[in-house]
C-alpha positions as CSV (number, residue, x, y, z in Angstrom):
1,M,19.4,-23.3,-11.6
2,K,17.0,-26.2,-12.0
3,S,14.0,-25.5,-14.1
4,G,11.4,-26.2,-11.4
5,V,12.7,-23.7,-8.9
6,R,10.0,-21.2,-8.1
7,A,10.0,-17.5,-7.3
8,L,7.1,-15.2,-6.2
9,G,7.1,-12.0,-8.0
10,V,5.2,-9.1,-6.5
11,A,4.2,-6.0,-8.5
12,E,1.5,-3.3,-8.2
13,S,-0.9,-1.2,-10.1
14,Y,-2.5,1.8,-8.5
15,R,-5.1,4.3,-9.2
16,G,-7.0,6.2,-6.5
17,A,-6.5,5.5,-2.8
18,T,-5.5,1.8,-3.1
19,S,-3.0,-0.1,-5.0
20,T,-3.6,-3.6,-6.3
21,L,-0.8,-6.0,-5.4
22,A,-0.3,-9.2,-7.5
23,G,1.9,-12.1,-6.6
24,A,2.8,-14.5,-9.4
25,V,4.6,-17.8,-8.8
26,V,6.8,-18.5,-11.8
27,R,9.3,-21.3,-12.3
28,A,12.7,-20.7,-13.6
29,D,11.6,-22.4,-16.9
30,R,8.9,-19.7,-17.2
31,V,5.9,-21.8,-16.2
32,V,3.4,-19.7,-14.3
33,D,2.3,-21.7,-11.2
34,G,0.0,-19.6,-9.2
35,F,-1.4,-16.1,-8.3
36,V,-2.3,-14.2,-5.2
37,F,-3.8,-10.7,-4.9
38,G,-4.0,-8.1,-2.2
39,Q,-3.8,-4.3,-1.8
40,C,-2.1,-1.5,0.1
41,T,-2.7,2.1,0.6
42,V,-1.4,4.7,-1.9
43,G,0.9,7.0,0.1
44,G,0.5,4.8,3.2
45,S,2.8,2.6,5.2
46,D,1.2,-0.8,4.8
47,A,3.1,-2.2,1.8
48,T,5.4,-4.4,3.9
49,P,2.7,-6.2,5.9
50,S,0.6,-6.5,2.7
51,V,3.5,-8.3,0.9
52,I,4.0,-10.6,3.9
53,E,0.2,-11.3,4.0
54,L,0.4,-12.2,0.3
55,F,3.1,-14.7,0.9
56,D,1.3,-16.2,3.9
57,R,-2.0,-16.5,2.0
58,L,-0.2,-18.1,-0.9
59,D,0.9,-20.9,1.4
60,R,3.5,-22.2,-1.0
61,P,6.5,-23.7,0.8
62,D,8.0,-24.5,-2.6
63,V,8.6,-20.8,-3.4
64,R,12.4,-20.3,-2.9
65,Y,12.7,-16.5,-3.6
66,V,10.6,-13.4,-3.4
67,L,11.2,-10.7,-6.1
68,L,9.7,-7.3,-5.6
69,A,9.1,-4.7,-8.3
70,G,11.0,-1.8,-6.7
71,I,11.1,-0.6,-3.2
72,A,8.5,2.1,-3.1
73,P,5.2,0.9,-4.5
74,A,2.0,2.9,-4.2
75,W,3.5,6.4,-4.1
76,Y,6.3,5.8,-1.5
77,N,4.7,3.1,0.6
78,L,8.2,1.8,1.3
79,L,9.0,-1.9,1.5
80,D,11.2,-3.1,4.3
81,L,13.2,-5.9,2.7
82,H,14.6,-7.0,6.1
83,A,11.2,-7.4,7.6
84,I,9.9,-9.3,4.6
85,A,12.8,-11.6,4.5
86,E,12.5,-12.3,8.2
87,A,8.8,-13.0,8.0
88,V,9.0,-15.3,4.9
89,D,12.3,-16.9,5.7
90,R,13.4,-16.7,2.0
91,P,15.8,-14.4,0.1
92,V,14.1,-11.2,-0.9
93,L,15.2,-9.2,-3.9
94,S,13.9,-5.8,-4.9
95,V,14.5,-5.1,-8.6
96,S,14.2,-1.7,-10.1
97,F,14.6,-0.7,-13.7
98,E,15.8,2.9,-13.7
99,D,19.0,4.5,-12.6
100,S,18.5,7.2,-9.9
101,E,20.3,9.1,-7.3
102,G,18.0,7.6,-4.7
103,L,14.6,8.4,-3.2
104,E,15.6,10.8,-0.4
105,P,15.0,14.0,-2.4
106,A,11.6,12.8,-3.6
107,L,10.6,11.7,-0.1
108,R,11.5,15.1,1.3
109,D,9.4,16.8,-1.4
110,A,6.4,14.5,-0.7
111,F,6.4,14.2,3.1
112,D,7.4,15.9,6.3
113,G,7.3,15.3,10.0
114,E,6.8,11.8,11.3
115,A,5.8,10.4,7.9
116,L,9.1,11.6,6.4
117,A,11.2,10.4,9.4
118,R,9.6,6.9,9.2
119,R,10.2,6.6,5.5
120,L,13.8,7.9,5.7
121,E,14.6,5.4,8.4
122,T,13.1,2.5,6.4
123,Y,14.8,3.6,3.2
124,R,18.2,4.1,4.8
125,D,18.1,0.7,6.4
126,Q,17.8,-1.1,3.1
127,P,20.8,-2.7,1.3
128,P,22.4,-0.7,-1.5
129,R,21.4,-1.3,-5.1
130,R,23.7,-3.5,-7.2
131,V,23.8,-3.1,-11.0
132,V,23.0,-6.3,-12.8
133,D,23.5,-6.5,-16.6
134,L,21.0,-8.7,-18.5
135,D,21.9,-9.2,-22.1
136,G,22.3,-5.5,-22.8
137,E,19.7,-4.3,-20.3
138,T,20.4,-3.1,-16.8
139,V,18.5,-3.7,-13.6
140,Y,19.2,-2.5,-10.1
141,V,18.9,-5.1,-7.3
142,R,18.8,-4.9,-3.5
143,A,19.0,-8.3,-1.8
144,V,18.4,-9.6,1.8
145,G,19.0,-13.2,2.7
146,C,21.6,-14.0,0.0
147,S,24.9,-12.7,-1.2
148,G,25.3,-10.2,-4.0
149,S,26.6,-12.8,-6.4
150,E,23.7,-15.1,-5.6
151,A,21.2,-12.3,-6.1
152,D,22.8,-11.7,-9.6
153,R,22.4,-15.4,-10.4
154,I,18.8,-15.5,-9.2
155,V,17.8,-12.4,-11.3
156,R,19.6,-13.8,-14.4
157,A,18.0,-17.3,-13.9
158,F,14.5,-15.8,-13.9
159,T,15.2,-13.4,-16.8
160,P,15.3,-15.6,-20.0
161,E,15.0,-12.6,-22.3
162,G,14.6,-8.8,-22.0
163,G,15.3,-6.8,-18.9
164,R,12.5,-7.8,-16.6
165,P,12.6,-11.0,-14.5
166,E,9.6,-13.2,-15.5
167,P,8.0,-13.4,-12.1
168,L,7.9,-9.5,-12.0
169,R,6.7,-9.3,-15.6
170,V,3.8,-11.7,-15.0
171,A,2.9,-10.1,-11.6
172,R,2.8,-6.7,-13.2
173,A,0.5,-7.9,-16.0
174,A,-1.7,-9.6,-13.4
175,A,-1.8,-6.4,-11.1
176,R,-2.8,-4.3,-14.1
177,A,-5.6,-6.7,-15.1
178,A,-6.9,-7.0,-11.5
179,A,-6.8,-3.2,-11.0
180,A,-8.7,-2.7,-14.2
181,F,-11.3,-5.3,-13.2
182,R,-11.7,-3.6,-9.8
183,R,-12.4,-0.3,-11.5
184,E,-15.1,-1.9,-13.7
185,L,-17.0,-3.2,-10.7
């Protein structure tokens, strides 16, 4: 992958009723090239439109990929990868860092009624996770808008060392800093 190819990494940091979302534009050669911030409701159902809004406000046609830190930010505010990919017209990859049997048991423990039904429908509609090995570390990737092998290539290209793609590492640090700043106000 060429060094100037850009990805938007989106991560969150939450405390209280809202979660701070941070988007970081990072080139494949690790140059950070922009930030955008937003929020979503902890335990809500607005994470998908919030991510789409981040992308739209960023207004960066040079961003080729969107990488998301997981699929259930802000206490199960599930992301719909298909809806995001359709809205941004780019491949969308959700990267998680822990093996699990899936979210259904946790969703059933945390929600019931319509809130549970909506989340289960969204969750079940997402592509399955693929295991991607990164120099001795493992991540789990869901991808919409590209093949599995292309998703593996994208994740590896944006992970020069360690087990966290650089756009997600930078976005996570920015989300934490922004959330801490908001708490101080």
